[in-house]
Rosetta silent file (secondary structure, phi, psi, omega in degrees, C-alpha in Angstrom):
SEQUENCE: XXXXXXXXXXXXXXXXXXXXXXXXXXXXXXXXXXXXXXXXXXXXXXXXXXXXXXXXXXXXXXXXXXXXXXXXXXXXXXXXXXXXXXXXXXXXXXXXXXXXXXXXXXXXXXXXXXXXXXXXXXXXXXXXXXXXXXXXXXXXXXXXXXXXXXXXXXXXXXXXXXXXXXXXXXXXXXXXXXXXXXXXXXXXXXXXXXXXXXXXXXXXXXXXXXXXXXXXXXXXXXXXXXXXXXXXXXXXXXXXXXXXXXXXXXXXXXXXXXXXXXXXXXXXXXXXXXXXXXXXXXXXXXXXXXXXXXXXXXXXXXXXXXXXXXXXXXXXXXXXXXXXXXXXXXXXXXXXXXXXXXXXXXXXXX
SCORE:     score description
SCORE:     0.000 S_00000001
   1 L     0.000  118.380  170.349    5.077   62.174   29.784 S_00000001
   2 L  -161.875  132.104  174.542    2.632   64.246   31.852 S_00000001
   3 L  -111.833    3.512 -175.229    0.801   63.668   35.098 S_00000001
   4 L   -69.851  131.393  179.161   -0.574   67.196   35.299 S_00000001
   5 L   -70.406  -20.195 -178.034   -4.382   67.298   35.694 S_00000001
   6 L  -125.060  119.365 -174.816   -4.446   70.615   33.804 S_00000001
   7 L   -91.624   96.376  176.995   -2.545   70.902   30.514 S_00000001
   8 H   -58.895  -40.276 -175.937   -1.152   74.415   30.258 S_00000001
   9 H   -64.930  -20.747  178.886    0.513   73.609   26.942 S_00000001
  10 H   -71.420  -15.084 -178.007   -2.886   72.829   25.398 S_00000001
  11 H   -95.233    1.078 -174.988   -3.790   76.508   25.714 S_00000001
  12 L  -127.255  142.033  179.512   -0.800   77.794   23.735 S_00000001
  13 L   -79.138  -18.116  177.268    0.126   77.524   20.067 S_00000001
  14 L  -143.216 -175.562 -179.497    3.829   77.506   20.975 S_00000001
  15 L  -157.913  147.491  177.682    5.990   77.228   24.051 S_00000001
  16 H    59.983 -151.922 -177.937    9.151   78.558   25.638 S_00000001
  17 H   -73.384   -5.258  171.739   11.646   80.397   23.463 S_00000001
  18 H   -67.723  -11.822  177.118   10.237   78.614   20.426 S_00000001
  19 H   -76.746  -14.631 -174.548    7.597   81.382   20.531 S_00000001
  20 L   -61.053  146.513  171.391   10.164   83.987   19.463 S_00000001
  21 L   -62.409  147.275  179.111    9.802   85.685   16.110 S_00000001
  22 L   -63.416  150.240  179.488   12.282   84.353   13.565 S_00000001
  23 H   -53.497  -39.497 -178.865   15.540   86.331   13.188 S_00000001
  24 H   -65.479  -35.176  178.126   14.603   87.345    9.639 S_00000001
  25 H   -68.543  -42.293  178.063   11.279   88.765   10.829 S_00000001
  26 H   -61.436  -40.928  179.202   12.990   90.739   13.572 S_00000001
  27 H   -60.838  -39.575  178.025   15.449   92.141   11.043 S_00000001
  28 H   -66.493  -41.310 -178.739   12.569   93.349    8.899 S_00000001
  29 H   -65.568  -35.787 -175.395   10.809   94.925   11.868 S_00000001
  30 H   -95.979   -1.416 -178.046   13.938   96.757   13.014 S_00000001
  31 L   -58.908  131.879  177.492   15.221   97.686    9.544 S_00000001
  32 L    84.664   -3.882  178.925   15.990  101.392    9.294 S_00000001
  33 L   -67.261  127.381 -177.727   15.791  101.999   13.022 S_00000001
  34 L   -77.195  147.175  174.739   18.245  104.774   13.862 S_00000001
  35 L   -63.431  135.950 -177.116   20.814  104.350   16.586 S_00000001
  36 L   -67.877  130.224 -174.857   19.610  106.078   19.714 S_00000001
  37 L   -84.304   57.594  179.369   21.500  109.388   20.232 S_00000001
  38 L  -126.316  116.042 -175.206   22.332  108.796   23.904 S_00000001
  39 L   -62.015  -30.320 -176.970   25.991  108.570   24.850 S_00000001
  40 L   -81.656   -9.051  176.764   25.231  106.596   27.996 S_00000001
  41 E   -82.927   92.850 -175.797   23.368  103.867   26.095 S_00000001
  42 E   -74.212  -34.983  178.921   26.289  101.484   25.668 S_00000001
  43 E  -134.348  120.458  176.518   24.212   98.609   24.289 S_00000001
  44 L  -119.879 -145.254 -175.552   20.901   99.075   22.487 S_00000001
  45 L   -83.547   -8.695 -170.045   18.997   97.141   19.843 S_00000001
  46 L   -65.640  -30.815 -172.500   21.649   97.454   17.136 S_00000001
  47 L  -103.183    5.885 -177.873   23.685   94.373   18.038 S_00000001
  48 L    56.182   37.570 -179.814   20.863   91.915   18.864 S_00000001
  49 L   -78.215  175.741 -175.023   22.324   91.589   22.337 S_00000001
  50 L   -77.616  -24.069 -176.873   20.640   89.973   25.319 S_00000001
  51 L  -157.307  164.500  174.528   19.899   93.198   27.209 S_00000001
  52 E   -88.484  149.460 -179.036   20.248   96.968   27.096 S_00000001
  53 E  -129.636  128.806  179.254   23.086   98.637   29.001 S_00000001
  54 E  -121.590  123.814 -179.163   23.081  102.173   30.396 S_00000001
  55 E   -83.168  115.858  177.284   26.242  103.655   31.890 S_00000001
  56 L   -79.390  -45.153 -179.799   25.460  105.463   35.139 S_00000001
  57 L  -161.775 -170.540 -176.053   29.034  106.444   35.922 S_00000001
  58 L   -68.962  -12.432 -177.226   32.588  105.128   35.645 S_00000001
  59 L  -110.579  -17.900 -170.910   31.864  102.374   38.158 S_00000001
  60 L  -140.017  132.464  169.179   28.336  101.197   37.384 S_00000001
  61 E  -116.141  141.068  169.942   26.220  100.204   34.412 S_00000001
  62 E   -92.197  140.660  178.734   22.539   99.318   34.609 S_00000001
  63 E  -121.611  130.210 -177.416   21.419   96.315   32.547 S_00000001
  64 E  -131.861  139.391 -179.943   17.756   95.894   31.610 S_00000001
  65 E  -149.067  162.338  170.252   15.910   93.096   29.843 S_00000001
  66 E  -140.976  140.624 -178.370   12.469   91.599   29.408 S_00000001
  67 E  -154.017  130.137 -179.788   11.611   88.028   28.478 S_00000001
  68 E  -155.226  157.662  179.146    8.339   86.116   28.523 S_00000001
  69 E  -163.544  179.519  178.005    6.689   83.245   26.694 S_00000001
  70 L   -89.084  163.734 -170.653    3.942   80.630   26.683 S_00000001
  71 L   -65.147  139.069  176.221    4.219   77.369   28.653 S_00000001
  72 L  -102.326  -14.972  178.087    6.687   74.712   27.626 S_00000001
  73 L  -135.984  168.964 -178.918    5.466   72.295   30.337 S_00000001
  74 L   -92.982  -27.474  178.781    2.159   71.633   32.083 S_00000001
  75 L   -67.300  117.150 -173.210    3.317   71.845   35.683 S_00000001
  76 H   -63.910  -36.094 -179.898    2.606   75.493   36.579 S_00000001
  77 H   -68.191  -40.686  176.746    5.393   75.800   39.135 S_00000001
  78 H   -63.188  -41.796  177.177    7.934   74.390   36.691 S_00000001
  79 H   -56.641  -46.686  178.944    6.670   76.802   34.015 S_00000001
  80 H   -62.266  -42.488 -179.924    7.210   79.730   36.388 S_00000001
  81 H   -64.267  -44.028 -179.092   10.688   78.549   37.363 S_00000001
  82 H   -63.871  -46.941 -176.877   11.764   78.048   33.733 S_00000001
  83 H   -63.448  -40.871  179.697   10.436   81.418   32.562 S_00000001
  84 H   -68.774  -43.176  178.312   12.091   83.299   35.425 S_00000001
  85 H   -60.187  -41.610  179.413   15.419   81.490   35.010 S_00000001
  86 H   -62.379  -42.828 -179.347   15.348   82.270   31.306 S_00000001
  87 H   -67.728  -41.725  178.637   14.750   85.988   31.901 S_00000001
  88 H   -62.271  -29.440 -177.540   17.500   86.259   34.513 S_00000001
  89 H   -58.893  -32.997 -178.809   19.910   84.660   32.052 S_00000001
  90 H   -61.263  -35.530  178.203   19.950   87.786   29.884 S_00000001
  91 H   -69.145  -46.114 -179.944   21.555   89.761   32.715 S_00000001
  92 H   -62.689  -37.400 -178.612   24.154   87.070   33.366 S_00000001
  93 H   -66.401  -22.672  176.380   24.928   86.798   29.637 S_00000001
  94 L   -87.033   -2.549 -178.636   25.846   90.509   29.614 S_00000001
  95 L    91.558   13.719 -174.901   28.265   89.936   32.509 S_00000001
  96 L  -106.966  178.829  176.237   25.968   91.434   35.129 S_00000001
  97 E  -120.478  127.807 -179.420   24.234   90.582   38.378 S_00000001
  98 E   -69.113  143.632  178.380   20.442   90.970   38.630 S_00000001
  99 E  -102.645  -51.071  178.354   19.082   93.457   41.190 S_00000001
 100 E  -157.374  166.792 -177.367   15.308   93.051   40.996 S_00000001
 101 E  -134.150  158.220  172.915   12.569   91.845   38.679 S_00000001
 102 E  -123.508  134.826 -177.494    9.032   92.751   37.646 S_00000001
 103 E   -80.622  142.825  174.573    6.568   90.036   36.695 S_00000001
 104 E  -117.977  118.278 -172.630    4.859   89.958   33.293 S_00000001
 105 E  -134.753  124.691  172.008    1.631   87.948   33.372 S_00000001
 106 E  -130.026  122.396 -175.777   -1.014   87.311   30.730 S_00000001
 107 E  -136.613  138.984  170.743   -3.668   84.693   31.473 S_00000001
 108 L   -76.474   89.916 -167.562   -6.951   83.565   29.900 S_00000001
 109 L   -64.258  -18.957  178.217   -8.761   84.035   33.208 S_00000001
 110 L   -85.584   -4.649 -176.601  -11.889   82.224   32.033 S_00000001
 111 L  -117.281  -19.694 -174.359   -9.897   79.065   31.230 S_00000001
 112 L  -116.099  127.151  176.155   -7.288   78.744   33.981 S_00000001
 113 L   -60.629  144.510 -179.546   -8.049   78.161   37.673 S_00000001
 114 H   -56.073  -37.661 -178.105   -6.686   80.856   39.963 S_00000001
 115 H   -63.788  -33.466  177.168   -4.649   78.285   41.883 S_00000001
 116 H   -64.379  -43.424  179.036   -2.784   77.371   38.691 S_00000001
 117 H   -63.615  -40.229  177.264   -1.865   81.018   38.157 S_00000001
 118 H   -59.515  -39.946 -179.442   -0.701   81.264   41.775 S_00000001
 119 H   -67.576  -36.276  175.671    1.575   78.277   41.208 S_00000001
 120 H   -60.503  -49.097  179.956    3.107   79.892   38.103 S_00000001
 121 H   -62.357  -38.231  179.544    3.876   83.034   40.096 S_00000001
 122 H   -65.787  -38.308  177.402    5.234   80.952   42.966 S_00000001
 123 H   -63.415  -41.780  176.296    7.579   79.096   40.601 S_00000001
 124 H   -62.775  -40.873  178.514    8.923   82.387   39.296 S_00000001
 125 H   -64.998  -36.654  177.519    9.397   83.635   42.830 S_00000001
 126 H   -60.206  -47.380 -178.722   11.262   80.431   43.724 S_00000001
 127 H   -63.902  -41.503  179.909   13.750   80.931   40.895 S_00000001
 128 H   -68.003  -39.766  178.707   14.268   84.582   41.764 S_00000001
 129 H   -62.430  -39.666  178.557   14.699   83.822   45.462 S_00000001
 130 H   -62.727  -33.122  178.762   17.350   81.235   44.597 S_00000001
 131 L   -85.402   -3.404 -178.972   19.146   83.937   42.601 S_00000001
 132 L    74.905   33.028 -174.630   18.782   86.424   45.477 S_00000001
 133 L  -122.133  127.328  175.503   16.468   88.658   43.457 S_00000001
 134 E   -81.857  145.908  167.447   13.153   90.151   44.651 S_00000001
 135 E   -92.475  107.344 -167.345   10.114   90.363   42.399 S_00000001
 136 E   -92.918    0.905 -178.823    9.220   93.961   43.187 S_00000001
 137 E   160.662 -154.843  178.755    5.984   94.269   41.204 S_00000001
 138 E   158.903 -164.666 -179.420    4.717   93.662   37.707 S_00000001
 139 E  -148.557  142.921 -178.427    1.807   93.899   35.321 S_00000001
 140 E  -134.148  148.425  176.313   -0.984   91.485   34.365 S_00000001
 141 E  -139.380  161.449  170.688   -3.568   91.275   31.595 S_00000001
 142 E   -86.665  115.355 -175.233   -6.353   88.956   30.480 S_00000001
 143 L  -125.747  165.506 -177.440   -4.923   87.320   27.347 S_00000001
 144 L   -71.333  -29.681 -179.639   -5.946   84.613   24.881 S_00000001
 145 L  -129.692  153.497  179.756   -3.000   82.367   25.803 S_00000001
 146 L   -70.720  131.114 -178.996   -1.028   81.935   29.047 S_00000001
 147 E  -136.160  135.695  174.420    2.107   84.107   29.186 S_00000001
 148 E  -147.537  146.319  175.622    4.619   84.577   31.977 S_00000001
 149 E  -179.625 -164.631 -176.009    8.054   86.143   32.283 S_00000001
 150 E  -138.705  149.879  158.121   10.052   88.929   33.860 S_00000001
 151 E  -101.038  132.755 -173.900   11.520   92.325   33.245 S_00000001
 152 E  -128.104  137.662  174.119   14.863   92.348   35.062 S_00000001
 153 E  -114.930  132.021  179.295   17.230   95.123   36.053 S_00000001
 154 E  -134.303 -174.578 -179.457   20.841   94.310   36.873 S_00000001
 155 E  -145.897  159.860  175.394   24.203   95.971   37.248 S_00000001
 156 E  -163.218  157.228  169.829   27.853   95.501   36.339 S_00000001
 157 L   -69.742  143.723 -179.417   31.099   97.404   36.253 S_00000001
 158 H   -52.300  -33.998 -179.213   31.616   98.820   32.739 S_00000001
 159 H   -70.829  -14.643 -179.221   34.681   96.601   32.290 S_00000001
 160 H   -94.718   -8.103  179.840   32.514   93.500   32.874 S_00000001
 161 L   -64.650  128.393  179.066   29.962   94.190   30.159 S_00000001
 162 L  -122.926  115.232  176.973   30.141   91.462   27.528 S_00000001
 163 L   -90.496  173.200  178.258   28.398   91.968   24.210 S_00000001
 164 L   -89.126    0.719 -170.681   27.838   89.306   21.582 S_00000001
 165 L  -107.350    5.064 -170.517   29.889   91.225   18.977 S_00000001
 166 L  -105.793   17.220  174.565   33.407   91.295   20.408 S_00000001
 167 L   -65.907  151.906 -178.503   34.711   87.861   19.457 S_00000001
 168 L  -126.357  147.654  173.034   38.084   87.872   17.676 S_00000001
 169 L   -53.254  134.547 -175.800   39.685   85.552   15.129 S_00000001
 170 L   103.493  -21.114  177.621   41.629   82.957   17.067 S_00000001
 171 L   -69.025  156.051  170.551   39.050   82.738   19.872 S_00000001
 172 E  -106.468  157.886  178.352   37.364   79.457   20.723 S_00000001
 173 E  -107.872  129.902  179.586   33.658   79.019   21.371 S_00000001
 174 E  -118.965  135.038  176.024   32.447   77.334   24.546 S_00000001
 175 E  -116.581  131.327 -170.853   28.864   76.210   25.204 S_00000001
 176 L   -95.285  -14.985  178.629   27.841   75.581   28.811 S_00000001
 177 L  -129.975  151.628  176.078   24.586   73.599   28.431 S_00000001
 178 L   -70.974  153.743  177.766   23.502   70.773   26.139 S_00000001
 179 E  -101.138  162.385 -178.946   21.025   71.517   23.340 S_00000001
 180 L   130.889    4.381 -177.305   17.798   69.703   22.540 S_00000001
 181 H   -62.460  -40.109  179.188   15.186   71.506   24.656 S_00000001
 182 H   -63.929  -41.164  176.674   13.008   72.250   21.626 S_00000001
 183 H   -60.571  -45.684  179.324   13.116   68.605   20.552 S_00000001
 184 H   -62.527  -41.205 -178.392   12.166   67.546   24.067 S_00000001
 185 H   -66.344  -36.419  177.158    9.313   70.050   24.220 S_00000001
 186 H   -63.680  -42.314  178.058    7.948   68.780   20.895 S_00000001
 187 H   -66.898  -38.293  179.668    8.012   65.226   22.218 S_00000001
 188 H   -60.927  -45.386 -178.521    6.429   66.338   25.486 S_00000001
 189 H   -60.428  -27.251 -178.460    3.482   67.955   23.712 S_00000001
 190 L  -101.323   12.739  176.550    2.793   64.648   21.944 S_00000001
 191 L    69.312   24.210 -174.988    3.165   62.530   25.077 S_00000001
 192 L  -111.422    9.700 -178.088    6.366   60.896   23.816 S_00000001
 193 L   -95.490  128.668 -179.809    8.904   62.226   26.348 S_00000001
 194 L   -70.026  161.333  178.087   10.209   59.774   28.935 S_00000001
 195 H   -61.342  -40.018  179.830   10.229   60.618   32.626 S_00000001
 196 H   -64.081  -41.315  179.992   14.024   60.647   32.642 S_00000001
 197 H   -68.411  -37.680  177.536   14.120   63.060   29.701 S_00000001
 198 H   -61.986  -45.667  178.757   11.517   65.315   31.320 S_00000001
 199 H   -60.968  -38.693  177.807   13.595   65.484   34.499 S_00000001
 200 H   -64.280  -40.866  179.374   16.665   66.276   32.388 S_00000001
 201 H   -64.753  -43.623  179.284   14.776   69.087   30.617 S_00000001
 202 H   -64.089  -40.999 -178.695   13.618   70.641   33.895 S_00000001
 203 H   -61.419  -44.214 -176.958   17.129   70.421   35.344 S_00000001
 204 H   -75.290  -36.766 -176.597   18.771   72.250   32.449 S_00000001
 205 H   -77.774  -14.195  177.281   16.062   74.902   31.957 S_00000001
 206 L  -106.748    8.775  177.982   16.042   75.837   35.642 S_00000001
 207 L   -86.078  118.075 -178.433   19.834   76.037   35.994 S_00000001
 208 L   -67.026  140.331  176.065   20.877   79.657   36.474 S_00000001
 209 L   -89.097   34.060 -175.641   23.569   81.053   34.185 S_00000001
 210 L   -60.178  -20.277  178.730   25.011   83.031   37.102 S_00000001
 211 H   -58.694  -22.864 -179.558   28.514   81.887   36.117 S_00000001
 212 H   -58.665  -38.850  179.439   28.375   84.584   33.426 S_00000001
 213 H   -64.813  -34.198  178.153   28.928   87.345   35.971 S_00000001
 214 H   -73.212  -44.923 -177.346   32.074   85.579   37.202 S_00000001
 215 H   -64.128  -31.992 -177.202   33.458   84.840   33.740 S_00000001
 216 L   -66.748  -14.256  177.218   33.004   88.451   32.634 S_00000001
 217 L   -78.270  -10.269  179.002   35.673   89.542   35.090 S_00000001
 218 L   -93.890  117.490 -177.373   38.243   87.703   32.945 S_00000001
 219 L   -65.135  -17.441  178.687   39.458   89.952   30.128 S_00000001
 220 L   -77.312  -11.961  171.938   40.207   86.903   28.017 S_00000001
 221 E   -84.575  109.426 -171.911   36.447   86.324   27.769 S_00000001
 222 E   -87.657  -42.400 -172.845   35.651   88.498   24.760 S_00000001
 223 E  -146.897  150.918  176.657   31.952   87.914   24.049 S_00000001
 224 E  -145.962  149.905  168.744   28.947   86.119   25.521 S_00000001
 225 E  -154.828  161.204  173.472   25.351   85.416   24.637 S_00000001
 226 E  -101.298  143.235 -178.875   22.834   82.833   25.758 S_00000001
 227 L   -86.950  109.909 -178.095   21.573   80.269   23.275 S_00000001
 228 L  -127.338 -120.591 -166.947   17.792   80.524   23.272 S_00000001
 229 L   -65.445  -21.396 -178.264   15.093   80.735   20.615 S_00000001
 230 L   -89.952   -0.920  178.221   17.318   81.049   17.524 S_00000001
 231 H    76.445  174.421 -177.262   19.235   77.855   18.263 S_00000001
 232 H   -60.338  -46.352 -178.472   22.984   77.262   18.257 S_00000001
 233 H   -66.293  -43.127 -177.180   23.453   78.320   14.626 S_00000001
 234 H   -62.382  -44.208 -179.182   21.241   81.399   14.938 S_00000001
 235 H   -75.733  -32.213  174.084   22.955   82.817   17.995 S_00000001
 236 H   -65.444  -35.532  178.999   26.407   81.933   16.674 S_00000001
 237 H   -67.063  -38.602  174.639   25.526   83.814   13.490 S_00000001
 238 H   -59.178  -39.854  178.021   24.612   86.914   15.515 S_00000001
 239 H   -65.593  -41.478  179.299   28.051   86.654   17.101 S_00000001
 240 H   -65.599  -41.020  179.837   29.705   86.265   13.693 S_00000001
 241 H   -66.070  -40.990  178.833   27.828   89.245   12.278 S_00000001
 242 H   -65.095  -39.448 -178.375   28.758   91.424   15.223 S_00000001
 243 H   -84.545  -10.353 -173.905   32.424   90.459   15.009 S_00000001
 244 L    53.282   52.406 -177.205   32.485   90.543   11.188 S_00000001
 245 L  -145.005  167.896  177.332   34.165   87.155   11.298 S_00000001
 246 E   -95.106  135.449  175.307   33.540   83.530   10.364 S_00000001
 247 E  -111.747  127.219  177.386   32.501   81.081   13.047 S_00000001
 248 E  -102.557  122.685  178.316   33.256   77.394   12.584 S_00000001
 249 E  -104.628  128.049  175.984   31.042   75.025   14.561 S_00000001
 250 E   -92.849   97.565 -175.861   32.245   71.495   15.279 S_00000001
 251 H   -59.873  -32.254 -177.890   28.961   69.594   15.322 S_00000001
 252 H   -66.383  -19.240 -178.064   30.634   66.480   16.724 S_00000001
 253 H   -96.699   -8.443 -175.821   31.552   68.431   19.874 S_00000001
 254 L   -67.489  123.554  178.436   28.115   69.949   20.530 S_00000001
 255 L   -72.355  139.040 -177.901   26.708   68.637   23.831 S_00000001
 256 E  -125.135  147.199  166.625   23.198   67.183   23.537 S_00000001
 257 L   -60.819  149.314 -163.777   20.475   66.215   25.954 S_00000001
 258 L   -55.508  -38.886 -173.963   20.510   62.432   26.192 S_00000001
 259 L  -103.512   12.550 -174.414   17.532   61.551   23.973 S_00000001
 260 H   -60.168  -49.330 -177.187   17.823   64.422   21.476 S_00000001
 261 H   -60.143  -49.310 -176.647   19.143   62.417   18.529 S_00000001
 262 H   -62.043  -41.504 -178.902   16.615   59.609   18.833 S_00000001
 263 H   -70.192  -41.268  178.783   13.679   61.979   19.194 S_00000001
 264 H   -64.360  -40.387  177.617   14.782   64.247   16.334 S_00000001
 265 H   -63.110  -29.065  179.213   15.232   61.229   14.063 S_00000001
 266 L   -83.553   -0.054  175.413   11.674   60.205   15.000 S_00000001
 267 L    97.250    7.966 -179.745   10.382   63.596   13.837 S_00000001
 268 L   -86.824   85.908  178.724    9.936   65.401   17.146 S_00000001
 269 L  -133.612  163.278 -178.500   11.053   68.884   16.130 S_00000001
 270 L   -97.885  159.298  173.850    9.515   72.342   16.439 S_00000001
 271 H   -64.191  -28.165 -178.780    8.295   74.702   13.757 S_00000001
 272 H   -64.509  -31.322 -179.380   10.760   77.256   15.116 S_00000001
 273 H   -65.176  -35.988  176.261   13.744   75.157   13.998 S_00000001
 274 H   -68.312  -41.142  177.893   12.559   75.454   10.403 S_00000001
 275 H   -65.080  -38.597  178.163   12.043   79.197   10.729 S_00000001
 276 H   -62.020  -42.926 -179.324   15.502   79.531   12.256 S_00000001
 277 H   -64.895  -42.106  178.672   17.070   77.690    9.320 S_00000001
 278 H   -57.832  -36.389 -177.573   15.254   79.857    6.794 S_00000001
 279 H   -73.299  -29.061 -173.459   16.670   82.930    8.526 S_00000001
 280 H  -115.721   -1.008 -173.842   20.295   81.790    8.562 S_00000001
 281 H   -58.964  -37.892 -176.112   20.598   79.412    5.575 S_00000001
 282 H   -65.938  -22.762 -178.701   22.117   82.012    3.244 S_00000001
 283 H  -114.161   18.876 -177.982   25.046   82.539    5.623 S_00000001
 284 E  -128.702  133.384  175.475   25.485   78.948    6.789 S_00000001
 285 E  -115.413  119.488  178.060   27.334   76.080    5.148 S_00000001
 286 L   -99.422  159.021  172.783   26.530   72.576    6.355 S_00000001
 287 L   -58.196  146.702 -176.579   28.422   69.389    5.483 S_00000001
 288 L   -58.610  -30.847 -177.144   27.151   67.949    2.218 S_00000001
 289 L  -100.128   19.270 -178.815   25.958   64.794    3.960 S_00000001
 290 L   -68.747  119.710 -179.650   24.253   66.562    6.896 S_00000001
 291 L   -74.095  159.884 -178.403   20.911   64.818    7.506 S_00000001
 292 H   -57.660  -41.993 -177.327   17.716   66.785    8.051 S_00000001
 293 H   -63.787  -33.917  179.384   17.406   65.698   11.690 S_00000001
 294 H   -70.337  -40.737  176.660   20.897   67.022   12.447 S_00000001
 295 H   -61.665  -39.232  178.465   20.113   70.381   10.872 S_00000001
 296 H   -61.481  -39.039  179.465   16.971   70.547   12.987 S_00000001
 297 H   -67.895  -42.492 -179.419   19.033   70.022   16.147 S_00000001
 298 H   -65.186  -24.147  177.855   21.556   72.695   15.205 S_00000001
 299 L  -104.604    7.791 -175.251   18.643   75.131   14.725 S_00000001
 300 L   -62.760  126.178  179.131   16.656   73.792   17.693 S_00000001
 301 L   -70.417  126.407  178.295   15.195   76.625   19.808 S_00000001
 302 L   -97.026  142.673  171.721   16.504   76.458   23.344 S_00000001
 303 L  -110.173  125.195 -175.868   14.574   77.694   26.357 S_00000001
 304 L    52.382   50.766 -177.943   16.838   78.912   29.167 S_00000001
 305 L   -78.407 -175.018 -175.615   19.803   77.585   27.222 S_00000001
 306 L   -82.511  174.786  175.750   23.485   77.773   27.994 S_00000001
 307 E   -84.870  135.331  171.545   26.016   80.538   27.543 S_00000001
 308 E  -103.368  116.280 -169.287   27.924   80.711   24.264 S_00000001
 309 E  -118.256  128.106  170.922   31.309   82.172   25.151 S_00000001
 310 E  -101.318  121.403 -178.333   34.064   83.432   22.862 S_00000001
 311 E  -139.633  160.660  175.118   37.372   83.452   24.714 S_00000001
 312 L   -58.644  142.498 -176.437   41.082   83.473   24.036 S_00000001
 313 H   -57.103  -37.449 -177.254   42.311   79.959   23.337 S_00000001
 314 H   -73.322   -6.237  177.866   44.729   80.042   26.271 S_00000001
 315 H   -98.995   -9.090 -169.568   41.814   80.738   28.634 S_00000001
 316 H   -61.801  -39.774 -179.326   39.611   77.851   27.494 S_00000001
 317 H   -62.644  -43.242  179.172   40.850   75.276   30.015 S_00000001
 318 H   -67.221  -40.128 -179.965   40.215   77.636   32.928 S_00000001
 319 H   -63.745  -45.154  179.032   36.813   78.694   31.600 S_00000001
 320 H   -63.272  -42.914  179.167   35.689   75.100   31.182 S_00000001
 321 H   -61.647  -41.047 -179.762   36.953   74.194   34.645 S_00000001
 322 H   -65.648  -42.069 -179.442   35.096   77.150   36.197 S_00000001
 323 H   -70.089  -39.637  178.074   31.820   76.300   34.496 S_00000001
 324 H   -65.535  -37.994  176.838   32.056   72.624   35.346 S_00000001
 325 H   -64.466  -26.628  179.069   32.800   73.485   38.971 S_00000001
 326 L   -86.279    3.965  174.895   29.614   75.611   38.912 S_00000001
 327 L   103.724    5.400  178.656   27.570   72.584   37.860 S_00000001
 328 L   -94.228   79.821 -168.423   27.664   72.807   34.060 S_00000001
 329 L   -66.228  -27.053 -175.405   28.902   69.267   33.574 S_00000001
 330 L   -99.353   15.312  176.808   28.543   69.171   29.787 S_00000001
 331 L   -52.585  135.920 -177.484   30.448   72.373   29.020 S_00000001
 332 E  -152.539  152.898  169.629   32.415   71.911   25.797 S_00000001
 333 E   -76.370  122.277 -174.620   34.389   73.721   23.135 S_00000001
 334 E  -115.618    1.198 -179.792   32.040   73.731   20.137 S_00000001
 335 E   172.639 -166.330 -177.246   33.900   75.869   17.628 S_00000001
 336 E  -153.201  161.008  177.730   36.234   78.714   16.831 S_00000001
 337 E  -102.946  131.125 -179.978   36.324   82.205   15.361 S_00000001
 338 E  -127.384  155.584  174.202   38.252   82.699   12.111 S_00000001
 339 L   -65.496  139.328 -179.784   39.018   85.663    9.895 S_00000001
 340 L   150.629  178.809 -179.657   36.549   85.905    7.054 S_00000001
 341 L   -66.881  156.533 -179.961   33.095   87.164    6.129 S_00000001
 342 L   -67.295  105.916 -179.438   30.294   86.871    8.709 S_00000001
 343 E  -161.915  172.658  177.689   28.993   83.353    8.252 S_00000001
 344 E  -117.483  129.171  172.029   28.750   79.936    9.894 S_00000001
 345 E  -112.822  120.165  178.363   30.686   76.876    8.717 S_00000001
 346 E  -101.164  126.505  177.968   29.524   73.617   10.268 S_00000001
 347 E  -122.505  156.258  179.147   32.023   70.758   10.262 S_00000001
 348 L    80.158 -179.152 -176.800   31.744   67.259   11.616 S_00000001
 349 L  -130.767  145.910  177.319   28.617   65.271   12.430 S_00000001
 350 L   -65.519    0.000    0.000   26.344   65.136   15.456 S_00000001
């Protein structure tokens, strides 16, 4: 499905968070990197968290992130909105509130009309304005493929900072958005995505994860991360590794975008899902009868995906109610944290 006269996606080899380097590649690149010797750097690169955190004083932490990618859709305004929403999510996933953003823009200026670029920037500004965040500047280059995103600075009280490594055995895992964005994007690129599915994809990828800042005020919420390019299994594994615990995922409970199963069974999957599986296969156990299409969905790269929340079991009803009241209708408990080595056990069937 596309009515766009200019196909942005035709200029990019990948799109959305499916452009991310595989977890195994990142591990190789960062191997041996020493922990930064700064006492005020509460969160750095060591935990594969969503953003860096710097403690200013006993009342305030600064949170900083950057996120950008190539187009996942052809409509330039939608591309801008999705990319900006995705970047802002990193602040919310840390339990913070964004303060301001800087635009990151790379465009093949000899291939893209100026008006298209203006629409991308306008879409990003729309998303930031909705979040109450100014775009205070940025940087642009002439690049081979179209790239857009944001660097974002936010803040939080130190007690509200939520890392991805603090889950505890006994906690349950809650996911706030359905998965399947990568499957949808693969179908979109091949002209096989229905209008209803396209509208569903835009709705979920432009939904702000602002609820994260509210949830972080609850001490029973132990850990948070957003599910993006590494898929549900990949980001759950980062949580398991940080907590040095086993995470059990109930595949039957995982919320899906409406046409995800049918499209995945028809072969509409991304290359990133295969790379994600290669990175986490050694620490993941799937059911013996798990079909290939189901594994692809569990490793499907999400763009502007939902929050994966580890919380005390007695808080789960309240957390789900709060997220649903904030518009996350498909919020669901998708697993639990158990004592054991850092790994993922998948039970049930999609």
